[in-house]
C-alpha positions in Angstrom: 328.4 -49.3 -116.5 325.6 -48.6 -119.0 322.1 -47.6 -117.8 319.4 -50.2 -117.6 317.6 -50.2 -121.2 314.1 -50.4 -119.7 315.0 -47.2 -117.7 316.0 -45.4 -120.9 312.9 -46.6 -122.6 310.6 -45.5 -119.8 312.1 -41.9 -120.2 311.8 -41.7 -123.9 308.1 -41.5 -125.1 307.1 -41.7 -128.7 305.3 -38.8 -130.0 301.5 -39.1 -130.6 300.4 -40.2 -134.2 299.6 -37.0 -135.9 298.8 -37.0 -139.6 301.1 -34.8 -141.6 303.3 -35.0 -144.8 305.7 -37.1 -142.8 303.2 -39.4 -141.2 300.1 -39.5 -143.8 298.8 -42.9 -142.2 298.2 -41.4 -138.9 294.4 -41.3 -138.1 292.7 -37.9 -138.8 289.5 -36.8 -137.4 286.6 -36.5 -139.8 285.0 -34.1 -140.2 287.9 -32.1 -138.7 287.3 -30.4 -135.5 287.0 -26.6 -135.5 287.7 -25.9 -131.8 289.1 -22.4 -131.6 288.8 -21.9 -135.4 287.6 -18.4 -136.3 287.4 -16.1 -139.4 290.5 -14.4 -140.6 291.1 -11.5 -143.0 294.3 -10.6 -144.8 295.1 -7.5 -147.1 296.4 -8.5 -150.5 297.7 -6.4 -153.4 297.0 -7.2 -157.0 300.3 -6.8 -158.7 299.5 -7.8 -162.2 297.1 -9.8 -164.3 298.6 -12.5 -166.7 296.1 -14.1 -168.9 293.4 -15.3 -166.5 295.6 -15.3 -163.5 295.8 -12.5 -160.9 299.3 -12.3 -159.4 299.0 -11.0 -155.8 301.0 -10.5 -152.7 300.1 -10.3 -149.2 300.7 -7.3 -147.0 303.7 -9.4 -145.7 305.1 -9.6 -149.2 304.3 -13.2 -150.0 303.3 -13.7 -153.6 300.5 -16.1 -154.6 298.0 -16.5 -157.7 294.3 -16.8 -158.1 292.1 -17.2 -161.1 291.0 -13.6 -162.2 287.5 -14.9 -162.2 287.5 -15.2 -158.3 288.2 -11.4 -158.1 285.4 -8.8 -157.6 284.2 -7.2 -160.7 286.2 -4.2 -161.7 289.3 -5.1 -159.8 292.6 -4.9 -161.5 296.2 -4.2 -161.2 297.4 -1.8 -158.4 294.4 -2.3 -156.1 294.2 -3.6 -152.6 291.7 -6.3 -151.5 290.7 -7.7 -148.1 290.3 -11.5 -148.2 288.4 -13.2 -145.6 288.5 -16.9 -144.7 285.9 -18.5 -142.4 285.2 -22.2 -141.3 282.3 -23.8 -143.0 281.3 -26.8 -140.8 278.0 -27.2 -142.7 279.8 -27.6 -145.9 282.3 -29.9 -144.2 279.5 -32.3 -142.9 277.7 -32.1 -146.3 280.8 -33.2 -148.3 281.7 -35.8 -145.7 278.2 -37.3 -146.2 278.4 -37.0 -149.9 281.8 -38.7 -150.0 280.7 -41.5 -147.7 277.7 -42.1 -150.0 279.9 -42.3 -153.0 282.3 -44.8 -151.3 279.3 -46.9 -150.4 278.0 -46.8 -154.0 281.4 -47.6 -155.5 282.0 -50.5 -153.0 278.6 -52.0 -153.4 279.3 -54.0 -156.6 282.9 -54.8 -155.6 283.5 -58.6 -155.0 287.0 -58.0 -153.9 288.4 -59.8 -156.8 291.1 -58.8 -159.4 290.4 -56.1 -162.0 290.2 -57.1 -165.7 291.4 -54.4 -168.1 
């Protein structure tokens, strides 16, 4: 005898809608919340400079690239740097406002009809 379908459905819950690469249509808070966000620092090694690109590795050995122009003056191959990242809620809010204003400006003249190319 198979179990009652409603009993099975009651035990299986769908996961909450979380925006991700698998579910890009899920709602996302804007501006993003920064609860628990804090500054982080990482040690990085400048392996080499190729043209205008610095090829670097983290202290965990993960390679990445940055434009050389973003490095402090005088830094070159064979040097260690400390990179710091910190949340910037003021910039988040300013850019969200700027984007909203631009969307409003672009949609002000939109009559909703077809485009003519």
